[in-house]
Structures are given as C-alpha cells and as structure tokens.
C-alpha positions as CSV (number, residue, x, y, z in Angstrom):
1,M,44.5,-46.8,200.3
2,S,48.0,-47.8,201.2
3,M,50.6,-45.7,199.8
4,T,53.3,-48.5,199.5
5,E,52.0,-50.0,196.7
6,A,50.4,-46.9,195.6
7,S,51.3,-45.6,191.7
8,I,50.2,-42.2,190.9
9,P,46.9,-43.6,188.4
10,A,46.1,-45.1,192.1
11,V,46.2,-42.1,194.0
12,L,44.0,-40.1,191.6
13,A,41.5,-42.7,191.5
14,D,41.1,-42.7,194.9
15,R,41.0,-39.4,195.3
16,A,38.4,-39.0,193.0
17,E,36.4,-42.0,194.6
18,R,36.6,-40.4,197.9
19,Q,36.3,-36.5,197.3
20,P,34.9,-36.4,194.0
21,D,33.2,-32.7,194.6
22,D,36.2,-31.4,196.4
23,V,38.4,-28.7,194.4
24,A,41.7,-29.9,193.1
25,Y,43.2,-27.5,191.0
26,T,43.0,-24.2,190.7
27,F,44.4,-22.2,188.0
28,V,44.3,-18.4,188.1
29,D,45.1,-16.6,185.0
30,Y,46.3,-13.6,185.2
31,E,47.5,-13.1,181.4
32,A,43.8,-13.0,180.4
33,D,42.8,-10.6,183.2
34,P,45.2,-8.7,185.6
35,A,43.5,-9.4,188.3
36,G,43.4,-13.1,187.4
37,V,40.6,-15.3,186.1
38,A,40.3,-18.5,188.1
39,E,39.1,-22.1,186.7
40,S,38.9,-25.1,188.8
41,L,38.9,-28.6,188.5
42,T,37.4,-31.2,190.8
43,W,38.8,-34.0,191.3
44,S,36.5,-36.6,189.7
45,E,36.8,-33.9,186.5
46,V,40.4,-34.5,187.0
47,Y,40.4,-37.8,186.6
48,E,37.4,-38.0,183.6
49,R,39.6,-35.6,181.7
50,V,42.9,-37.8,182.5
51,Q,40.8,-41.1,180.9
52,V,39.6,-39.2,178.0
53,V,43.4,-38.1,177.5
54,A,44.4,-41.7,178.0
55,E,41.8,-43.1,175.9
56,K,43.2,-40.7,172.9
57,L,46.6,-41.9,173.4
58,A,46.4,-45.5,173.6
59,G,45.7,-45.1,169.3
60,L,48.8,-43.2,169.3
61,G,51.4,-45.6,170.7
62,S,51.9,-48.3,173.5
63,P,52.6,-48.4,177.2
64,G,56.5,-47.4,177.2
65,D,56.3,-44.9,174.8
66,R,57.1,-41.6,175.9
67,A,54.7,-38.3,175.5
68,V,55.8,-34.9,176.0
69,I,54.1,-32.1,177.5
70,L,54.8,-29.3,175.7
71,A,52.1,-26.3,177.0
72,P,52.1,-23.0,178.4
73,Q,51.3,-23.5,182.6
74,S,47.7,-24.3,182.7
75,L,45.3,-26.9,183.9
76,E,45.6,-28.5,180.1
77,Y,49.1,-29.2,181.2
78,I,48.2,-31.2,184.5
79,V,45.4,-33.3,182.6
80,G,48.3,-34.0,179.8
81,F,50.6,-35.0,182.1
82,L,48.6,-37.3,184.0
83,G,47.2,-38.6,181.2
84,A,49.9,-39.7,179.7
85,I,51.2,-41.8,182.5
86,Q,47.3,-43.1,183.0
87,A,48.1,-44.4,179.3
88,G,51.1,-46.3,180.6
89,F,53.3,-43.9,178.8
90,I,56.5,-42.3,180.1
91,A,55.6,-38.6,180.4
92,V,58.7,-36.5,180.0
93,P,57.5,-32.4,180.9
94,L,59.1,-30.0,179.4
95,S,59.2,-26.1,179.3
96,M,57.7,-24.0,176.8
97,P,60.7,-23.0,174.6
98,Q,61.2,-19.2,173.6
99,T,59.1,-18.2,170.5
100,R,61.6,-15.8,169.2
101,H,64.6,-18.1,169.8
102,H,65.4,-22.1,169.1
103,D,65.7,-23.8,172.3
104,E,68.1,-25.8,172.1
105,R,67.4,-27.4,175.7
106,V,64.1,-28.5,174.4
107,T,65.5,-30.0,171.2
108,G,68.3,-31.6,173.1
109,A,65.5,-33.5,175.3
110,M,63.1,-34.2,172.5
111,K,65.8,-36.1,170.6
112,D,66.8,-38.0,173.6
113,S,63.5,-39.0,174.8
114,T,62.2,-39.8,171.1
115,P,58.4,-39.0,171.5
116,V,55.8,-40.7,169.6
117,V,53.3,-38.2,170.7
118,V,53.8,-34.3,171.8
119,L,50.8,-32.6,174.6
120,T,50.0,-29.5,173.5
121,T,47.3,-26.6,173.4
122,S,45.9,-25.2,170.4
123,A,47.3,-21.6,170.8
124,V,50.8,-22.8,170.6
125,V,50.7,-25.9,168.6
126,D,52.2,-24.0,165.6
127,D,55.1,-22.5,167.3
128,I,56.8,-26.7,168.6
129,R,55.8,-28.3,165.6
130,K,59.4,-27.7,164.4
131,Y,60.7,-29.3,167.7
132,G,59.1,-32.6,166.0
133,Q,62.4,-32.3,164.0
134,A,64.5,-32.7,166.8
135,D,66.3,-35.9,165.0
136,P,65.7,-36.2,161.3
137,T,66.5,-39.9,161.6
138,Q,63.0,-40.4,163.9
139,R,59.7,-40.6,162.7
140,P,57.9,-36.9,163.6
141,P,55.9,-37.0,167.0
142,K,51.9,-36.6,166.8
143,F,50.3,-33.5,168.2
144,L,47.8,-34.0,170.3
145,E,45.9,-30.7,171.5
146,V,44.6,-31.2,174.8
147,D,42.3,-28.2,175.4
148,T,40.4,-29.8,171.7
149,L,39.2,-32.8,173.3
150,D,35.7,-33.8,174.5
151,F,35.8,-34.0,177.8
152,D,32.0,-34.1,178.2
153,T,31.7,-37.4,176.7
154,P,33.0,-40.5,178.5
155,P,35.7,-42.4,177.5
156,R,34.1,-45.6,176.1
157,S,36.7,-48.0,177.8
158,T,37.8,-48.1,181.3
159,A,40.4,-50.8,180.9
160,Q,43.5,-50.1,182.3
161,P,46.6,-50.1,180.8
162,T,49.5,-51.8,181.9
163,L,51.9,-49.4,184.4
164,L,55.4,-49.9,183.9
165,K,57.4,-49.1,186.7
166,T,58.7,-45.8,185.1
167,A,56.5,-42.6,185.7
168,Y,58.3,-39.9,183.8
169,L,61.8,-38.5,183.0
170,Q,63.0,-35.5,184.4
171,Y,65.3,-33.7,182.7
172,T,67.8,-31.5,184.0
173,S,68.8,-28.5,183.6
174,G,72.1,-28.8,184.5
175,S,74.3,-25.6,184.0
176,T,77.6,-27.8,182.1
177,R,76.3,-30.6,179.8
178,S,73.3,-31.3,177.6
179,P,69.7,-32.2,179.5
180,A,70.1,-35.7,180.8
181,G,66.7,-37.4,181.9
182,V,66.2,-38.7,185.2
183,V,63.9,-42.1,185.2
184,V,61.5,-41.3,188.1
185,T,59.6,-44.2,189.2
186,H,56.3,-44.5,190.9
187,R,57.8,-46.3,193.8
188,N,60.3,-42.9,193.9
189,V,57.0,-40.5,193.5
190,V,54.9,-42.3,196.3
191,V,58.0,-42.7,198.6
192,N,59.4,-39.4,198.1
193,L,55.9,-37.6,198.9
194,G,56.1,-39.7,202.4
195,Q,59.4,-38.5,203.4
196,L,58.2,-34.7,202.7
197,L,55.2,-34.9,204.1
198,T,56.7,-36.6,207.1
199,D,59.2,-34.2,208.0
200,Y,57.5,-31.0,206.8
201,Y,54.6,-31.6,208.9
202,E,56.5,-33.1,211.7
203,A,55.4,-30.1,213.9
204,Y,52.0,-31.7,213.8
205,P,51.0,-34.4,215.6
206,D,48.2,-34.9,213.4
207,G,49.8,-34.3,209.7
208,A,48.9,-31.4,207.4
209,P,45.4,-29.2,208.4
210,E,42.3,-30.2,207.4
211,D,42.1,-26.3,205.6
212,T,45.3,-26.9,203.9
213,T,46.3,-25.1,200.5
214,V,48.8,-25.7,198.1
215,V,49.6,-22.1,196.9
216,S,52.6,-22.5,193.8
217,W,54.1,-20.7,190.5
218,L,56.4,-23.0,190.4
219,P,56.6,-24.6,186.7
220,F,55.4,-27.9,186.1
221,Y,58.1,-29.0,184.0
222,H,60.6,-28.9,186.9
223,D,60.4,-31.1,189.9
224,M,59.8,-28.7,192.7
225,G,56.9,-27.5,190.7
226,L,55.9,-30.8,189.9
227,I,55.9,-32.4,193.2
228,V,54.2,-29.3,194.9
229,G,51.7,-28.4,192.5
230,V,50.3,-31.4,191.3
231,F,51.3,-34.4,193.3
232,I,51.4,-32.9,196.8
233,P,47.3,-31.9,196.5
234,M,46.6,-35.3,195.5
235,V,48.2,-37.1,197.7
236,L,46.4,-34.7,200.8
237,G,43.3,-34.6,199.0
238,R,43.5,-30.9,199.6
239,P,43.1,-28.0,197.2
240,A,45.7,-26.1,195.4
241,V,46.1,-22.3,193.6
242,L,48.6,-22.0,190.9
243,M,49.7,-19.6,188.7
244,S,52.5,-19.3,185.9
245,P,56.0,-18.2,186.5
246,V,55.3,-15.2,184.5
247,A,52.3,-14.3,186.4
248,F,54.9,-14.3,189.7
249,M,57.4,-12.6,187.6
250,Q,55.6,-9.4,186.7
251,K,54.1,-9.3,190.0
252,P,55.2,-11.0,193.1
253,S,53.0,-9.5,195.5
254,R,50.6,-11.9,193.6
255,W,52.4,-15.5,195.3
256,M,51.7,-13.4,198.7
257,Q,48.2,-12.5,198.3
258,Q,47.4,-15.7,197.4
259,L,49.0,-16.7,200.7
260,G,47.4,-14.8,202.6
261,S,44.4,-15.4,201.2
262,H,44.3,-19.3,201.9
263,P,44.4,-21.2,205.1
264,S,47.4,-23.1,206.2
265,A,49.1,-22.8,203.0
266,F,52.2,-25.1,202.0
267,T,54.5,-23.1,199.0
268,A,57.7,-23.4,197.9
269,A,60.2,-21.7,195.6
270,P,63.8,-20.7,195.2
271,N,65.7,-17.7,197.6
272,F,65.5,-15.5,194.4
273,A,61.8,-15.8,195.0
274,F,61.4,-14.9,198.7
275,E,63.8,-11.8,197.7
276,L,61.5,-10.5,194.5
277,A,58.4,-10.5,197.2
278,V,60.3,-8.2,199.5
279,K,61.4,-6.0,197.4
280,R,58.0,-5.7,194.8
281,T,55.2,-6.5,197.3
282,S,53.6,-3.0,198.8
283,D,51.9,-2.9,202.2
284,E,48.8,-1.7,200.4
285,D,49.0,-5.7,198.0
286,L,48.7,-7.1,201.3
287,A,45.9,-4.4,202.7
288,G,43.2,-7.2,204.7
289,K,45.8,-9.7,204.3
290,D,46.5,-12.6,207.3
291,L,49.8,-14.5,206.5
292,S,49.7,-15.9,210.4
293,T,48.1,-19.2,209.2
294,V,51.0,-20.0,206.4
295,K,52.7,-23.5,207.4
296,V,55.1,-24.5,204.9
297,M,57.1,-22.3,202.5
298,I,60.3,-24.5,201.1
299,N,63.3,-22.4,200.6
300,G,65.3,-24.6,198.1
301,A,66.4,-25.6,194.1
302,E,69.7,-23.0,195.0
303,R,71.5,-21.7,197.7
304,V,69.7,-20.4,200.9
305,H,70.8,-16.8,201.7
306,G,70.7,-15.8,205.5
307,S,69.8,-12.1,204.8
308,T,67.5,-13.2,202.8
309,V,65.4,-14.9,205.3
310,R,65.9,-11.9,207.9
311,R,64.9,-9.6,205.3
312,F,61.6,-11.8,203.9
313,N,60.5,-12.3,207.9
314,Q,60.9,-9.1,208.8
315,R,58.9,-7.3,205.8
316,F,55.8,-9.8,206.4
317,A,56.0,-10.2,210.3
318,Q,53.4,-7.4,210.1
319,F,50.9,-9.6,208.4
320,G,51.5,-12.1,210.7
321,L,54.1,-14.6,209.1
322,P,55.6,-16.9,211.8
323,D,59.4,-16.7,211.4
324,S,59.4,-21.0,211.6
325,A,57.3,-21.2,208.3
326,M,60.5,-20.8,205.9
327,R,62.0,-24.2,205.9
328,P,65.6,-24.2,204.3
329,S,65.5,-27.5,202.0
330,Y,67.9,-30.0,200.3
331,G,66.8,-31.9,197.4
332,L,67.8,-33.1,193.6
333,A,65.8,-34.4,190.6
334,E,67.9,-37.5,190.8
335,A,66.3,-37.8,194.2
336,T,63.1,-37.2,192.9
337,V,63.4,-33.7,194.6
338,Y,63.6,-34.2,198.5
339,V,65.7,-34.8,200.8
340,A,65.9,-32.4,204.0
341,A,64.7,-29.9,205.4
342,S,64.9,-27.4,208.2
343,A,63.2,-28.6,211.5
344,G,59.8,-27.3,211.8
345,G,58.2,-25.1,214.6
346,Q,61.5,-23.0,214.9
347,P,63.5,-20.6,213.1
348,P,66.3,-21.4,210.3
349,T,69.6,-22.4,211.7
350,A,72.0,-19.9,210.2
351,V,75.8,-20.5,211.4
352,R,79.4,-18.4,210.2
353,F,82.0,-20.4,209.4
354,D,85.5,-19.5,208.9
355,F,86.4,-18.7,205.2
356,E,89.7,-20.4,206.0
357,K,88.7,-23.7,207.3
358,L,86.2,-23.8,204.8
359,A,88.5,-23.4,201.7
360,A,90.6,-26.3,203.7
361,G,87.5,-28.4,203.8
362,H,86.4,-27.8,207.5
363,A,83.7,-26.0,209.0
364,E,84.8,-24.2,211.9
365,R,82.3,-21.6,213.6
366,C,83.8,-17.8,213.9
367,D,82.2,-15.3,215.4
368,D,83.2,-13.0,212.5
369,E,80.7,-10.8,210.8
370,A,82.8,-11.8,207.8
371,G,83.3,-15.5,208.5
372,A,80.9,-17.1,205.7
373,E,77.2,-17.6,206.6
374,L,75.5,-21.2,205.9
375,I,71.9,-22.1,206.6
376,G,71.4,-25.3,207.5
377,C,69.2,-27.7,205.9
378,G,68.1,-29.9,209.2
379,A,69.6,-33.5,209.9
380,V,68.6,-36.1,207.6
381,R,65.6,-37.5,209.0
382,S,63.9,-39.5,206.3
383,T,66.1,-40.6,203.9
384,T,69.8,-42.1,204.5
385,A,72.3,-39.6,203.6
386,R,76.4,-39.4,203.8
387,V,79.1,-37.0,203.6
388,V,81.8,-38.8,201.5
389,D,85.7,-37.8,200.8
390,P,85.0,-37.9,196.7
391,D,88.6,-39.0,196.5
392,T,88.6,-41.9,198.5
393,L,85.4,-42.9,198.8
394,V,85.2,-43.2,202.6
395,E,82.8,-41.7,205.0
396,N,83.5,-38.3,206.4
397,P,83.2,-37.4,210.2
398,A,81.1,-34.7,211.1
399,G,82.9,-31.2,210.7
400,K,84.7,-32.4,207.3
401,I,83.1,-31.2,204.0
402,G,83.0,-34.1,201.0
403,E,80.2,-34.8,198.6
404,V,76.9,-35.4,199.9
405,W,75.5,-39.4,198.7
406,L,72.2,-40.8,199.2
407,H,70.2,-43.7,199.1
408,G,66.9,-45.2,199.3
409,E,63.9,-46.1,197.6
410,H,63.3,-42.3,196.6
411,V,66.5,-42.3,194.2
412,A,65.8,-42.4,191.0
413,A,66.7,-45.1,188.6
414,G,69.3,-43.1,186.4
415,Y,69.7,-41.4,183.1
416,W,66.9,-42.5,180.1
417,H,69.4,-44.6,177.9
418,N,72.8,-43.0,179.6
419,P,74.7,-46.1,181.3
420,K,77.7,-44.2,181.6
421,L,76.3,-41.2,183.2
422,S,74.1,-43.5,185.1
423,E,77.4,-44.4,187.3
424,L,76.5,-41.6,189.5
425,F,73.9,-44.0,190.9
426,A,75.6,-46.8,191.6
427,A,78.6,-45.9,193.5
428,Q,79.9,-48.4,196.6
429,L,81.3,-46.9,199.8
430,G,85.3,-47.8,200.0
431,E,85.0,-48.7,203.8
432,P,81.4,-48.4,205.3
433,T,80.4,-47.3,208.8
434,P,78.4,-50.2,211.2
435,G,75.0,-50.2,209.9
436,T,75.9,-48.2,206.7
437,S,75.1,-49.7,203.4
438,K,77.8,-50.4,201.0
439,G,75.6,-49.4,197.8
440,P,74.7,-48.3,195.7
441,W,74.8,-45.0,196.6
442,L,73.7,-41.9,194.3
443,R,76.8,-39.1,194.1
444,T,74.6,-35.6,193.7
445,G,78.1,-33.7,192.8
446,D,77.2,-31.2,196.1
447,L,79.7,-30.6,198.6
448,G,77.9,-30.5,201.9
449,V,78.9,-31.3,205.9
450,M,77.5,-32.2,208.9
451,F,77.9,-29.5,211.8
452,D,75.7,-29.9,214.9
453,D,73.6,-32.7,213.5
454,E,72.8,-30.8,210.4
455,L,73.5,-31.1,206.7
456,F,74.9,-27.7,205.1
457,I,75.4,-27.4,201.7
458,V,78.7,-25.6,200.9
459,G,78.3,-25.5,196.8
460,R,79.0,-27.9,193.5
461,I,82.4,-29.5,193.0
462,K,82.6,-28.9,189.3
463,D,81.5,-25.0,190.4
464,L,84.5,-24.9,192.8
465,L,87.0,-21.9,191.7
466,I,90.7,-22.7,192.5
467,V,92.5,-19.3,192.3
468,D,96.2,-18.6,193.2
469,G,96.3,-22.1,194.3
470,R,93.2,-21.8,197.3
471,N,89.6,-23.0,197.2
472,H,87.1,-20.7,196.9
473,Y,83.3,-21.3,196.6
474,P,81.3,-19.4,194.0
475,D,78.0,-19.1,196.2
476,D,80.2,-17.2,199.1
477,I,81.8,-14.9,196.7
478,E,78.3,-14.0,194.7
479,A,76.7,-13.5,197.9
480,T,79.4,-10.9,199.0
481,V,78.8,-9.3,195.7
482,Q,75.1,-9.5,195.5
483,E,74.6,-7.6,198.6
484,L,76.1,-4.5,197.2
485,T,74.9,-4.8,193.8
486,G,71.4,-6.2,194.2
487,G,71.4,-8.2,190.9
488,R,72.4,-11.5,189.6
489,V,75.7,-12.6,189.9
490,A,78.4,-15.6,188.6
491,A,82.2,-15.8,190.2
492,V,83.7,-18.1,187.5
493,S,87.7,-18.8,187.4
494,V,88.6,-18.2,183.8
495,P,92.2,-19.7,182.7
496,D,95.1,-17.3,183.2
497,D,98.2,-18.7,181.9
498,P,100.0,-20.3,183.9
499,S,97.2,-20.0,186.6
500,E,93.9,-18.9,187.1
501,K,92.0,-15.9,187.6
502,L,88.6,-14.8,189.3
503,V,86.1,-12.8,187.4
504,V,82.7,-11.9,188.6
505,I,80.1,-10.9,186.4
506,A,77.5,-8.7,188.4
507,E,73.6,-7.5,186.9
508,L,72.9,-3.8,187.6
509,K,69.1,-3.4,188.6
510,K,69.1,0.5,187.3
511,Q,72.0,2.4,184.8
512,L,74.3,4.3,186.5
513,D,76.8,6.7,185.7
514,A,80.0,6.5,185.4
515,E,81.0,8.0,188.7
516,L,78.8,5.8,190.6
517,L,79.8,3.1,188.6
518,D,83.3,2.9,189.8
519,S,82.2,3.3,193.0
520,V,80.2,0.4,193.5
521,K,83.6,-1.2,191.1
522,Q,85.7,-0.3,194.2
523,Q,83.1,-1.0,196.8
524,V,83.2,-5.2,195.0
525,T,86.3,-5.0,194.8
526,A,87.8,-4.2,198.8
527,A,85.0,-6.5,200.1
528,V,86.1,-9.6,198.2
529,S,89.3,-9.0,198.6
530,K,88.7,-8.4,202.5
531,T,86.1,-10.8,203.0
532,H,87.4,-13.8,200.8
533,S,91.6,-12.8,200.6
534,V,91.2,-13.1,196.9
535,R,92.2,-10.5,194.5
536,L,89.2,-10.2,191.8
537,D,90.9,-9.7,188.5
538,D,87.9,-8.3,186.8
539,L,84.5,-7.4,188.0
540,M,82.2,-6.8,184.7
541,M,79.1,-4.7,185.3
542,V,75.8,-6.0,183.1
543,G,72.6,-5.0,182.6
544,P,69.6,-7.0,183.6
545,G,68.4,-10.4,182.2
546,S,72.0,-10.6,181.3
547,L,73.5,-13.7,182.7
548,P,72.5,-17.1,180.8
549,L,70.0,-19.2,183.2
550,T,68.9,-22.8,183.8
551,T,65.2,-23.4,183.2
552,S,65.1,-23.3,186.7
553,G,66.6,-20.2,187.5
554,K,70.8,-21.4,188.0
555,V,73.2,-18.8,186.4
556,R,75.3,-21.0,184.1
557,R,78.6,-20.0,185.2
558,G,80.1,-22.7,182.1
559,T,78.4,-20.7,179.9
560,C,79.3,-17.4,181.6
561,V,82.9,-18.3,181.1
562,E,82.5,-18.8,177.0
563,L,80.5,-16.0,176.7
564,Y,83.2,-13.8,178.7
565,H,85.9,-15.6,176.6
566,S,83.9,-14.4,173.3
567,D,83.0,-10.9,174.5
568,G,79.4,-11.9,174.5
569,F,78.7,-9.9,177.7
570,R,77.8,-6.5,177.1
571,R,79.5,-4.4,179.3
572,L,78.2,-1.2,181.2
573,D,81.4,-0.6,182.9
574,V,83.2,0.0,179.5
575,A,82.2,2.7,177.5
576,P,81.7,1.4,173.8
577,A,84.3,1.8,171.2
C-alpha cells in the first residue's frame, strides 16, 4: 500500500490483511501480578475489535464528533482510540485523572473538545463520570465501556464511514496556559511516521530489521507514547510490548528487562527515565539479558543531559548496549511529534558552549568544563526548519540563537477552535533566503541554534530568565543544581521590585539533617554563582513529588512561581514555626 494516500484506518486494514495472525500489541500488566501478566492481540483481532467499537459509535454520533478516550493504559485504550478514528470521529486521547483530586487539565480538555462520547473501561467508569459535566451548557457525553463490548460477534455492517481530514486532537500539556488541542490530520501522521522511520533507521539500508520489537511504557495520551506505542508497530508490521507508566515508575528495571528480552528493540523516553533506569536497575535485574541488539532509544520530550547519556551508556555497557543506540531528539505535538534526531551509527554529539556568549545569543565552543553542555539533535534531514530572530522574523545565520520555525506536511492544522492561538501556525518569514518558503511556518516557541550543521535546543522563549539585566536559560541552571541534589529542579525568576530575583526549588530524594542541608545549600549557591555568574537569591529545598508537573512529566515553572508567592511549598530547609 502506498503511504502517500494512506489514512490510519487504511494502514490498519492493510496490516490485518497482510499479517492477520502476527502479534500486534502485547500489554504486560504488572498491577495484576508483579511478575507481569501478558495479554496479546493479533493484527486481525485488533482490526475486528476496532470495527466493533466503530459500529457501536455509529449509533452514538456522527463523523466529525469528538470521542474522548479516558481509560487506564491498556489494550482497551488502543482499541477505543482506533475505533473512534475508524468511525470517522475525532479521537481525543486524555490521561486518567487523579481519583483523589479534580483534574483541571482533563476538565479543560473535555470542555474544549465537547465530546459526544467517552470511551473508558468498567473498572474506572464511575470515577470519571463527573468529568462528563465539564460544561453544564453542553449536553453530557455518553460513556462506552470498551471492555464490555461483544468482540466475539462480528459487526453487522462493514460499510466504511466518511473520514474527515482530522484524525485526533492532541492536547498539549503546556505549563502556563489552558490545554490546547492540536489538530492532527491523517496526512500529518503518515508523513511524520515516514520522516521518523527514515531518520532513525538511516544506518540500516533495508530499514527496520525483520525482528524489530517496539518496547514502550509511555502513556498513550502523550504524542510520543501514541506514535511510538501505537502507530510505529502498525506501520512497520512489527510487534509492540507495552506497559503502563506506573509500572515503569514503580520499577524502572522492567523497561530494561523488556529491552533485553526482545530483539532489535525500538524505544523512547524522556531524559529522566534514563536517569531512573541507571539508579534503579541492578545487575541481578538484567541477569541473562542482552542489550546488544537494541537499535533505537529516543531521548526526547525534555532537555537531554550529557551526564545522563554518559551514565546510562556506562551503566549498561556490560550488558552489551551500544553507545550509538541513544538518539537525542527534538519534536513537539504541533509537528505531530518528530522533527530531528542525532545521526545513527554513532554516539550523540556533546558540545560545551561559553555561558556568557550563550546568554548574549551566540553559540561559541569552549574548552572550559564549566561551560553549558548541550546535546545535539542532529541535522534536520526529513523536514524543513529554520532558526529565526523572533523580533525581526529574519533567518539567523549558523551560530546565532533564535526561535525554531518549522514548515512541512507534518505540521498540524492548528489548535482546535482557537484561531488566535493558531496564528502560530501561519507565520511568515520577513526576508526568506533563496529556496526558502515565505510561509506558512510554525513558530515553536523553542530557542535553538545551528552549530556544525547540527540543531541544538537551548530552551523555551517563555522560560528565559532575566536577572540583573542578563539572560539565563533555566535548563542550564537546573542541570547544575541537579548534579548536586539528585532530584527535580525548577529555576524561576520572581519579581523583586524594581528587578527580578533568581529562585531555585529543588527536590531532595531523602531527608537530610540541618547540618547536611546547610552544606548542600552552600554547595549549590557556590556552583550557581561560579558557573552562571548569577546570584541565587533563594534556594528552597522540598520533598520528593513537591514540584507541579505537566502530564508529560515536565515541571510547571509558572505554577512554581505562584506556589512560591503563596507559600505553597513545604520547605525542608526551614524549621516549622
């Protein structure tokens, strides 16, 4: 089948026809049994179940209606998501809300998307019914429990519904605004998958090896988890071994064990997951496992730390892990997911840049170990990207920091029912260079620089700290602090009339006595001053889990500022009154 005109249902149907009895998805349930209970579906079984869901949905709404998927990580989540798309609905994958708290992100996405139906499971339906009343002015959605459907009886109708251009809404987990639904089309998905697989398998003339297995614990409601865990297996016709994010967080070694148990593994995770795997995987956990055949380990969705890359490769080298498997990458939901990745067949590129020059907007290599270490995301190969001056809208030369702009068929159609915010997808270059389109371009909001023909991501424009009249990138300061404290860190600027002051909130992994706390504070304050030439006004030590996170695990720096002002953090470094 030609991928140029493909849709998600067409790819699934083709896979079911070509490989009906091959295993498609295996979900390993570690909640039912700590050793893991595996349940699998073949491509024909996935296709048949998707048809059953689609038929059921046909009686509940019409093509173009939104269908929210609000269920635990499971095979039912996949079937529900694909069933919604098969029915011609616009699927809306969301995260399960916290049962003890009202999840405003879920409420916001529900209110924005106005679904006619919520696809869920019988185990959690009672917990999420309240989210059907997100907007009292709207008719509440119906609830469909996927696990209660009769999958043994084939659907009565095989008629194919009308498919709209839009396949699903990917709600972003931005830290400073209400969730916005990125409008992802079938074309976006197909094009981006082609770009992604071409780049990650560039070192393999024949593409993905025949024995490739996708291994993932990433949540299906997240763009990277959806693409890696659901779509890549479908396009490749290779099996996926899946687990829940909770199963990974409880025991990170489960991820490494699965990678060592399946040949030619393809996986992805944010940087923090690689760090956790190093700290919480023992030699006994990997006894008899072989990591030598791992082909691709995407490191993306957050800042990639050189120290993590080195620690990870050193830790698992004894189990055969090649240092070229780790592929630092850059992407975002507004571009479906994938933009660029480090070159295949070689270790990632690490470059130290002069702090002063970087703060002034220029990337200049330095030999000083105190410089800012950035990890390259490779040359931009399969898409079109430019680094642009965000003020003049003119392309920057190599070595000058600016906003990353993207152009191509993988760029999404905009934000759902938000024309003002969707203007970010319609940017025009002021003076395009020869061969460069004037527009439309997606303004990513990410600061980057081209250096030695590689893209380096510096940070987010909105997160840039201005302290004492100088620019500072919070990721750099956080990396310095994290090496000393070990936990998550947030570096923020707080208004302090007439200027701004630097505040760092750092999670400590364990309780320390007063003397040790004071020692850590002195070390951190000195390191920040020496490395970044900026005075740390307040270092706040807090317990694990104190920092507010997005659904993708990123720190909400804006919320941190609010909590700081309202004394919403419980400080470990200040004795209770």
